[in-house]
C-alpha positions as CSV (number, residue, x, y, z in Angstrom):
1,M,11.4,-12.6,34.7
2,K,12.4,-14.7,31.8
3,K,10.9,-13.8,28.4
4,K,8.9,-16.7,26.9
5,I,7.7,-17.6,23.4
6,F,5.1,-20.0,22.0
7,I,6.7,-22.7,19.9
8,T,3.8,-22.9,17.5
9,L,3.4,-19.1,17.1
10,L,6.9,-17.8,17.8
11,T,5.5,-14.4,18.6
12,A,2.5,-13.5,20.6
13,G,0.7,-10.5,21.8
14,S,0.6,-6.8,20.7
15,L,2.2,-3.7,22.1
16,L,-0.7,-2.6,24.3
17,S,-2.7,-5.8,24.7
18,S,-4.4,-6.1,28.1
19,C,-3.8,-9.9,27.9
20,Q,-0.1,-9.4,27.6
21,K,0.3,-8.5,31.3
22,Q,-1.5,-11.7,32.3
23,I,0.5,-13.8,29.9
24,L,3.8,-12.5,31.2
25,D,2.8,-13.5,34.8
26,V,1.6,-17.1,34.2
27,D,3.7,-20.2,33.7
28,Q,2.8,-21.6,30.3
29,L,2.9,-25.1,28.8
30,D,4.6,-25.8,25.5
31,V,6.9,-22.8,25.7
32,I,10.7,-22.5,25.3
33,N,13.1,-20.0,26.8
34,L,14.0,-17.3,24.2
35,E,17.7,-17.5,24.9
36,Q,17.6,-21.3,24.4
37,Y,15.6,-20.9,21.2
38,Y,17.9,-18.4,19.6
39,S,21.1,-20.1,20.8
40,N,20.0,-23.1,18.7
41,L,18.8,-21.1,15.8
42,T,19.7,-22.5,12.4
43,D,19.7,-20.6,9.2
44,P,16.4,-22.2,8.0
45,K,14.8,-21.3,11.3
46,A,16.1,-17.7,11.0
47,E,14.5,-17.5,7.5
48,S,11.2,-18.8,8.9
49,L,11.3,-16.1,11.5
50,I,11.7,-13.4,8.9
51,A,9.1,-15.0,6.6
52,S,6.6,-14.4,9.4
53,V,7.6,-10.8,9.4
54,Y,7.1,-10.5,5.6
55,K,3.7,-12.1,6.1
56,T,2.7,-9.6,8.8
57,A,3.8,-6.7,6.6
58,Y,1.9,-8.2,3.7
59,G,-1.2,-8.3,5.8
60,V,-1.1,-4.5,6.3
61,T,-1.2,-3.8,2.5
62,N,-4.6,-5.5,1.9
63,N,-7.6,-4.3,0.0
64,N,-9.0,-2.5,3.0
65,W,-5.9,-0.3,3.3
66,Y,-5.9,0.7,-0.4
67,N,-9.7,1.2,-0.4
68,M,-9.4,3.4,2.7
69,M,-6.5,5.5,1.5
70,H,-7.9,5.9,-2.0
71,G,-11.5,6.5,-0.9
72,Y,-10.4,9.6,1.1
73,T,-9.1,11.3,-2.0
74,D,-10.5,13.3,-4.9
75,D,-9.7,10.6,-7.4
76,C,-12.8,8.5,-6.7
77,V,-16.6,8.7,-6.6
78,G,-17.6,9.9,-3.1
79,G,-14.0,10.8,-2.3
80,G,-12.6,13.8,-0.7
81,G,-14.8,13.4,2.3
82,F,-16.2,11.1,4.9
83,A,-19.7,9.6,4.3
84,T,-20.2,8.5,7.9
85,A,-19.2,10.0,11.3
86,L,-15.9,8.3,12.1
87,N,-14.4,8.2,15.5
88,S,-11.8,6.3,17.5
89,S,-14.1,3.3,17.9
90,N,-15.2,2.6,14.4
91,H,-12.3,3.9,12.3
92,T,-11.1,1.4,9.7
93,S,-7.5,2.2,10.5
94,S,-7.6,0.7,14.0
95,S,-6.6,-2.8,12.9
96,F,-3.7,-1.5,10.9
97,Y,-2.4,0.4,13.9
98,T,-2.2,-2.8,16.1
99,T,-0.8,-4.8,13.2
100,L,2.0,-2.3,12.6
101,Y,3.0,-2.5,16.3
102,Y,2.9,-6.3,16.1
103,L,5.2,-6.1,13.1
104,N,7.6,-3.8,15.0
105,Y,7.5,-6.3,18.0
106,E,8.4,-9.3,15.7
107,C,11.4,-7.3,14.3
108,N,12.6,-6.3,17.7
109,L,12.5,-9.9,19.0
110,I,14.9,-10.9,16.2
111,I,17.1,-7.8,16.6
112,E,17.5,-8.3,20.3
113,N,18.0,-12.1,20.4
114,M,19.6,-13.4,17.2
115,S,23.3,-13.6,16.7
116,E,24.7,-12.6,13.2
117,D,26.9,-15.7,12.9
118,S,26.2,-16.5,9.3
119,A,25.5,-14.7,6.0
120,V,21.9,-15.8,6.1
121,K,21.4,-14.4,9.6
122,K,23.1,-11.1,8.7
123,Q,20.5,-10.7,5.9
124,V,17.7,-11.7,8.2
125,M,18.9,-9.1,10.7
126,G,18.9,-6.4,7.9
127,E,15.4,-7.4,6.9
128,A,14.2,-7.1,10.5
129,Y,15.7,-3.5,10.7
130,F,14.0,-2.7,7.4
131,W,10.6,-3.9,8.4
132,R,10.5,-2.1,11.7
133,A,11.5,1.1,9.9
134,W,8.6,0.5,7.4
135,A,6.2,-0.1,10.3
136,Y,7.0,3.2,11.9
137,Y,7.1,5.0,8.6
138,Q,3.4,3.9,8.2
139,L,2.6,4.7,11.8
140,I,4.0,8.2,11.6
141,R,2.1,8.9,8.3
142,G,-1.1,7.7,9.8
143,W,-1.0,8.8,13.5
144,G,1.7,11.4,13.7
145,T,3.0,10.8,17.2
146,P,2.6,7.1,18.0
147,P,4.5,5.8,21.1
148,L,8.0,4.7,20.4
149,A,8.8,1.0,21.1
150,D,12.4,0.7,20.1
151,H,12.8,-2.6,22.0
152,V,10.6,-5.4,23.3
153,L,8.7,-3.8,26.1
154,G,8.8,-5.3,29.6
155,S,5.7,-5.7,31.8
156,G,6.3,-2.3,33.4
157,E,6.7,-0.5,30.1
158,L,3.3,-1.1,28.5
159,S,2.0,2.5,28.8
160,P,4.4,4.7,26.8
161,A,3.5,8.3,26.0
162,N,3.3,9.7,22.5
163,G,6.5,9.9,20.6
164,T,7.9,13.1,19.1
165,A,8.5,13.6,15.4
166,T,12.3,13.9,15.9
167,E,12.7,10.6,17.8
168,L,10.2,8.7,15.6
169,W,11.8,9.7,12.3
170,G,15.2,9.2,13.9
171,Y,14.1,5.6,14.7
172,V,13.1,5.1,11.1
173,E,16.3,6.5,9.6
174,Q,18.6,4.7,12.1
175,S,16.9,1.4,11.4
176,L,17.2,1.9,7.7
177,E,20.9,2.6,8.1
178,Q,21.3,-0.6,10.0
179,A,19.3,-2.4,7.3
180,Y,21.4,-0.9,4.5
181,N,24.6,-2.1,6.2
182,R,23.4,-5.7,6.3
183,L,21.2,-6.3,3.2
184,P,22.4,-7.8,0.0
185,E,22.6,-5.6,-3.1
186,K,21.6,-6.2,-6.7
187,T,24.6,-6.1,-9.0
188,A,22.7,-5.5,-12.2
189,L,19.4,-5.2,-13.9
190,G,17.4,-8.4,-14.1
191,E,18.3,-9.9,-10.7
192,Q,15.0,-9.4,-9.0
193,R,13.8,-13.0,-9.6
194,S,16.9,-14.5,-8.1
195,I,16.4,-12.3,-5.0
196,G,12.8,-13.5,-4.8
197,G,11.4,-10.0,-4.2
198,R,13.1,-9.7,-0.8
199,V,14.3,-6.3,0.3
200,T,17.8,-5.2,-0.6
201,K,20.1,-2.2,-0.1
202,G,18.2,-0.5,-2.9
203,S,14.9,-1.1,-1.0
204,A,16.4,0.5,2.1
205,L,17.7,3.5,0.2
206,A,14.3,4.0,-1.4
207,L,12.3,4.0,1.8
208,W,15.0,6.1,3.5
209,G,14.8,8.7,0.8
210,K,11.0,8.7,1.0
211,A,11.2,9.2,4.8
212,Q,13.6,12.2,4.2
213,V,11.1,13.7,1.7
214,Y,8.4,13.5,4.3
215,Q,10.6,15.5,6.6
216,S,11.4,18.0,3.9
217,K,15.1,17.1,4.1
218,W,15.5,17.9,0.5
219,G,19.3,17.7,0.2
220,E,19.6,14.5,2.1
221,A,16.6,13.0,0.2
222,A,18.1,13.9,-3.2
223,A,21.5,12.4,-2.3
224,T,19.9,9.2,-1.0
225,L,17.6,8.7,-4.0
226,K,20.4,9.6,-6.4
227,Q,22.4,6.6,-5.2
228,I,19.6,4.4,-6.6
229,I,19.3,6.2,-9.9
230,D,23.1,6.4,-10.5
231,G,23.4,2.7,-9.5
232,G,21.6,1.6,-12.7
233,K,20.1,-1.5,-11.0
234,Y,16.5,-0.5,-11.2
235,D,14.4,0.8,-14.1
236,L,10.8,1.4,-15.2
237,S,8.8,-1.5,-16.7
238,P,8.3,-0.6,-20.4
239,D,4.5,-1.0,-20.4
240,F,2.5,0.7,-17.7
241,T,-0.5,-1.5,-18.3
242,Q,1.5,-4.6,-17.2
243,L,2.0,-3.2,-13.7
244,Y,0.3,-5.3,-11.0
245,H,0.1,-8.2,-13.5
246,M,2.2,-11.3,-13.9
247,A,4.1,-9.7,-16.8
248,A,5.7,-7.3,-14.3
249,D,6.5,-9.9,-11.6
250,F,10.2,-9.5,-10.6
251,S,10.6,-6.5,-12.8
252,D,13.3,-4.0,-12.2
253,E,10.7,-1.4,-11.3
254,Y,9.7,-3.2,-8.1
255,M,11.9,-2.1,-5.2
256,W,10.6,-5.1,-3.4
257,E,7.6,-7.4,-3.8
258,W,5.6,-10.2,-2.2
259,N,5.9,-13.3,-4.3
260,S,2.6,-15.1,-5.0
261,D,2.8,-18.9,-5.5
262,D,0.2,-21.8,-5.5
263,N,2.5,-23.9,-3.4
264,A,2.9,-22.7,0.1
265,S,5.9,-25.0,0.7
266,A,7.8,-23.8,-2.3
267,S,9.6,-21.1,-0.4
268,T,9.3,-19.4,2.9
269,F,8.9,-16.1,1.0
270,T,5.9,-17.0,-1.2
271,N,2.3,-16.6,-0.4
272,E,-0.2,-19.3,-1.4
273,G,-1.9,-17.0,-3.8
274,D,-3.0,-13.4,-3.4
275,D,-6.6,-13.1,-2.2
276,R,-6.5,-9.5,-1.2
277,G,-9.7,-8.9,-3.1
278,I,-8.7,-5.7,-5.0
279,R,-11.5,-5.6,-7.5
280,M,-13.3,-3.1,-9.7
281,Q,-16.8,-2.3,-8.5
282,W,-18.9,-2.8,-11.6
283,N,-21.8,-3.8,-9.5
284,N,-22.5,-5.1,-6.0
285,S,-22.5,-8.8,-7.0
286,Y,-20.3,-11.2,-8.8
287,V,-19.9,-10.8,-12.5
288,V,-17.8,-12.0,-15.4
289,V,-17.0,-9.4,-18.0
290,P,-16.5,-10.5,-21.6
291,G,-13.0,-10.5,-22.8
292,G,-11.5,-12.7,-20.1
293,I,-11.7,-10.5,-17.0
294,Q,-12.5,-12.1,-13.7
295,E,-14.4,-9.6,-11.6
296,R,-16.3,-9.4,-8.3
297,G,-18.0,-6.6,-6.4
298,G,-16.1,-4.4,-4.0
299,T,-16.6,-1.5,-1.6
300,N,-16.7,2.3,-2.2
301,G,-13.9,4.1,-3.9
302,E,-14.3,3.7,-7.6
303,M,-12.6,6.3,-9.8
304,G,-14.8,9.1,-11.0
305,K,-15.3,11.4,-13.9
306,E,-13.2,14.2,-12.5
307,F,-10.1,12.0,-12.3
308,Y,-10.7,10.6,-15.8
309,Q,-11.0,14.2,-17.1
310,F,-7.8,15.1,-15.3
311,L,-5.9,12.5,-17.4
312,V,-7.7,13.5,-20.6
313,D,-6.8,17.2,-20.0
314,R,-3.1,16.1,-19.7
315,G,-3.3,14.5,-23.1
316,E,-3.4,10.9,-21.7
317,K,-6.6,9.8,-23.5
318,G,-6.0,6.3,-25.0
319,K,-2.3,6.3,-23.8
320,P,-0.8,3.6,-21.6
321,R,-1.2,5.2,-18.2
322,Q,-4.9,6.1,-18.8
323,M,-5.7,2.7,-20.1
324,G,-3.8,1.0,-17.3
325,T,-5.6,3.1,-14.7
326,V,-9.2,4.0,-15.5
327,W,-11.7,3.3,-18.3
328,S,-14.7,5.3,-19.3
329,Y,-17.9,3.3,-20.2
330,E,-17.0,3.9,-23.9
331,D,-13.5,2.6,-23.3
332,V,-15.0,-0.6,-22.0
333,L,-17.3,-1.0,-25.0
334,Q,-14.4,-0.4,-27.4
335,R,-12.2,-2.9,-25.6
336,F,-14.8,-5.6,-24.9
337,V,-17.5,-4.9,-27.5
338,D,-20.3,-5.7,-25.0
339,L,-20.2,-4.8,-21.3
340,G,-22.9,-7.4,-20.6
341,L,-22.2,-8.0,-16.9
342,A,-21.8,-11.8,-17.6
343,S,-20.7,-13.7,-20.6
344,S,-24.0,-15.6,-20.6
345,L,-27.2,-15.6,-18.5
346,A,-26.2,-19.0,-17.3
347,E,-23.1,-17.5,-15.7
348,A,-25.0,-14.6,-14.1
349,P,-26.6,-15.0,-10.6
350,S,-29.9,-14.0,-12.3
351,A,-31.3,-12.2,-15.3
352,F,-31.4,-9.1,-13.1
353,W,-27.7,-8.5,-13.6
354,K,-28.2,-8.5,-17.4
355,S,-30.9,-5.8,-17.4
356,T,-31.8,-3.6,-14.5
357,A,-28.7,-3.8,-12.2
358,M,-27.5,-0.6,-10.7
359,M,-23.8,0.0,-9.9
360,P,-23.6,2.2,-6.7
361,T,-20.8,4.7,-6.2
362,N,-20.2,4.8,-9.9
363,E,-20.7,7.3,-12.6
364,G,-19.6,5.3,-15.6
365,Y,-15.9,5.1,-15.0
366,F,-14.1,1.9,-14.0
367,R,-10.7,1.2,-12.5
368,S,-8.5,-0.9,-14.7
369,K,-5.4,-0.8,-12.5
370,M,-5.0,-4.0,-10.4
371,L,-7.8,-5.6,-12.4
372,I,-7.4,-9.4,-12.3
373,W,-7.3,-11.3,-15.6
374,Q,-8.5,-14.9,-15.9
375,E,-5.1,-16.4,-16.7
376,E,-3.8,-14.9,-13.4
377,V,-6.3,-16.8,-11.2
378,F,-5.1,-20.1,-9.8
379,D,-6.8,-23.2,-11.1
380,G,-9.7,-24.3,-8.9
381,W,-10.7,-20.8,-7.9
382,T,-13.7,-19.4,-9.7
383,W,-15.4,-16.0,-9.9
384,L,-17.7,-17.1,-7.1
385,D,-14.7,-17.6,-4.8
386,D,-12.3,-15.2,-3.0
387,M,-10.0,-15.6,-6.0
388,R,-6.4,-16.3,-5.4
389,T,-4.1,-14.8,-8.1
390,K,-0.6,-15.4,-9.3
391,N,0.3,-11.7,-9.4
392,N,3.2,-10.5,-7.2
393,W,2.5,-7.4,-5.1
394,P,5.0,-4.5,-5.2
395,G,5.9,-2.7,-2.0
396,M,7.3,0.4,-3.8
397,R,8.0,1.2,-7.4
398,Y,11.1,2.8,-9.1
399,A,8.7,5.4,-10.5
400,D,8.3,6.6,-6.9
401,V,12.0,6.9,-6.5
402,L,12.2,9.1,-9.7
403,L,9.4,11.4,-8.7
404,L,10.5,11.8,-5.2
405,Y,13.9,12.7,-6.5
406,A,12.4,15.3,-8.9
407,E,10.5,16.7,-5.9
408,A,13.6,16.9,-3.8
409,C,15.5,18.7,-6.6
410,V,12.8,21.2,-7.4
411,N,12.7,22.1,-3.7
412,G,16.4,23.0,-3.7
413,G,17.9,19.6,-2.7
414,G,19.6,18.9,-6.0
415,S,20.1,19.8,-9.7
416,T,16.8,20.6,-11.3
417,A,18.3,19.5,-14.6
418,D,18.7,16.0,-13.1
419,G,15.3,16.2,-11.5
420,L,13.8,17.0,-14.9
421,I,15.4,13.9,-16.4
422,A,13.8,11.8,-13.7
423,L,10.4,13.4,-14.2
424,N,10.5,13.0,-18.0
425,K,11.4,9.4,-17.7
426,V,8.1,8.7,-16.0
427,R,6.2,10.9,-18.4
428,T,7.8,9.2,-21.4
429,R,6.6,5.7,-20.2
430,A,3.1,7.2,-19.8
431,G,3.1,8.2,-23.5
432,L,3.5,12.0,-22.8
433,S,6.0,14.4,-24.3
434,M,9.0,15.6,-22.3
435,L,9.0,18.9,-20.5
436,G,11.7,21.5,-21.0
437,S,11.4,22.7,-17.4
438,Y,9.3,21.8,-14.4
439,T,7.7,23.1,-11.3
440,M,6.4,21.6,-8.1
441,Q,2.9,21.5,-9.6
442,D,4.3,19.3,-12.4
443,V,5.5,16.9,-9.7
444,K,2.2,16.9,-7.9
445,D,0.2,16.2,-11.1
446,E,2.6,13.5,-12.2
447,R,2.3,11.7,-8.8
448,R,-1.5,11.9,-9.0
449,A,-1.5,10.4,-12.4
450,E,1.1,7.7,-11.7
451,F,0.0,6.4,-8.3
452,S,-3.7,6.6,-8.3
453,Y,-5.2,3.8,-6.2
454,E,-1.8,2.9,-4.8
455,G,-2.4,4.6,-1.4
456,E,-0.2,7.7,-2.0
457,R,-2.6,10.5,-2.9
458,Y,-4.1,11.2,0.5
459,N,-0.7,11.4,2.3
460,D,0.7,13.5,-0.6
461,L,-2.0,16.1,-0.3
462,I,-1.5,16.3,3.5
463,R,2.3,16.7,3.4
464,W,2.0,19.3,0.6
465,G,-0.5,21.3,2.6
466,D,-3.1,20.9,-0.2
467,A,-5.7,18.7,1.5
468,S,-7.9,21.5,2.9
469,T,-8.1,23.0,-0.6
470,V,-8.5,19.9,-2.6
471,L,-10.6,17.9,-0.2
472,G,-12.3,20.7,1.8
473,S,-15.8,20.4,0.5
474,G,-15.9,16.7,0.2
475,N,-18.3,14.9,-2.1
476,K,-21.8,15.5,-0.8
477,Q,-23.6,13.2,-3.3
478,T,-24.0,9.5,-3.8
479,L,-23.8,8.6,-7.5
480,S,-25.2,5.5,-9.2
481,F,-24.7,4.1,-12.7
482,Y,-27.6,2.3,-14.3
483,G,-29.7,1.9,-17.4
484,Y,-26.8,0.7,-19.6
485,K,-27.8,-1.1,-22.8
486,S,-25.5,-3.7,-24.2
487,G,-23.7,-2.7,-27.4
488,T,-24.6,1.0,-27.0
489,T,-23.2,4.0,-25.2
490,N,-26.5,4.7,-23.4
491,Y,-26.6,4.9,-19.6
492,D,-27.9,7.0,-16.8
493,V,-26.3,8.4,-13.7
494,T,-28.3,9.5,-10.6
495,A,-27.0,11.8,-7.9
496,V,-28.6,11.7,-4.4
497,D,-27.5,14.2,-1.7
498,N,-25.8,12.6,1.2
499,P,-26.5,14.7,4.3
500,N,-24.0,12.7,6.4
501,S,-21.0,13.5,4.2
502,T,-18.4,15.8,5.6
503,G,-15.4,17.4,3.9
504,F,-11.8,17.4,5.1
505,T,-11.5,19.1,8.5
506,V,-8.3,21.1,9.0
507,G,-6.7,20.2,12.3
508,K,-8.3,16.8,12.4
509,N,-8.2,14.8,9.3
510,E,-4.5,15.1,8.8
511,L,-4.2,12.2,11.2
512,F,-6.1,9.1,12.0
513,P,-7.5,8.7,15.6
514,F,-5.7,6.4,18.0
515,P,-7.9,3.4,18.6
516,Y,-10.3,3.7,21.6
517,D,-9.1,0.5,23.1
518,E,-5.5,1.7,23.1
519,L,-6.5,4.9,24.9
520,V,-8.3,2.9,27.6
521,L,-5.3,0.6,28.1
522,N,-2.7,3.3,28.0
523,T,-3.7,6.5,29.9
524,N,-0.4,8.1,28.8
525,L,-1.4,8.1,25.2
526,K,-3.0,11.4,24.1
527,Q,-5.6,11.4,21.3
528,N,-4.9,13.2,18.1
529,P,-6.5,16.7,17.7
530,G,-10.2,16.8,16.7
531,W,-11.0,13.2,17.6
């Protein structure tokens, strides 16, 4: 049977969709033969294809993903446990699972059908290899043994069995090698803007090295990551507090990024604003905080006292990383004079939000990382809207490269002297003194401080074997912050036992459950342990 594709959509279906079998067997209107489409593929059309891939990948990294991955950790209020009984039917991760397979499918369509007869198409091919590797990197971290779809599956191949770690990681590394061989390379610092945030050879090496760290291939990881460090084409942004703000757009710290723009036709690689809704939960309604911050309510997962104290104990109080990550109530008062909840009663939904409002899942500590400033919101979008912002969104930071390299070295993969230099570079930017030597615990602490709320902590704890110890008991209480009085440091916190909360379960919570619908459609797929 000939493969077919919608003109208006270009790609349709998902790996295990029950509809896919029917679609493949029905003659369709407004379709074009794949071979015909790709034989007439121009460079602009090729870039449109890969732009769709970027968009799909961008959709995975939304607020739900970060809230979920952060909310499971010990860094936030109510973290380190599960407040409700999760299963394969109601787990938040299910939509990400299907989207990642769709991303892999889009990439395989390009890889199998496009000829590399121009420099543009060669780059597009490299990007397709990169993004299918990224998709499986995420699938392996989340589900362990997802089925391998290393090509566009035919109608008789829609029930693949679980993959193995060896073949899955092999698929990731082989794809990244293919990507590296085709992608362009930065020639010096400061070229990120001209590249537009698209992936490069450096991006492929960064993800490749990270994949090798996850497999404990310490020597290979150190060698891969050292290529980036020695190349001198990436560097840390000088000010930690500017990360995730316009000031850091196209910085040398971002290994790749999604470019936000208010003109959707400006480029195939821009988004019409970023509306992912990452907000600091200062209450459960819309508010405007004095000092120029745009703010709206969010879901669970706010940073708690324990994480704030962790930074204070490290000597980070008042230093760039603490101020760019989490504020205490007192920090807020010092920075903005008056917390308020609205710059005036006229701007607040009601007088209630000025006086008696309670902030659930909060104990007086507030996330400052990824907080949106008024000047970063597109004109025409207000604090009552799903605000679209001008900030670019990084896919991976050079700080990750440095700390992964330090980890590989301290585990015997390279020179600990070189690893120490990498570790101290991150510490210096944070405002801390340099260490004279380091241990694996130093790496763990640095990663926790550096990447809080960036979706790394939970997977780090699991791969280090620390999850059962750190997250074992979970958080059995629901905390609420209330009674704050404007211009003072007075407030109250209540703690209510949550009988439904459970801690980290060894042998279960290391992996997400495969979605129930996928198990029904694919009887060869075996559920992860404990689910």
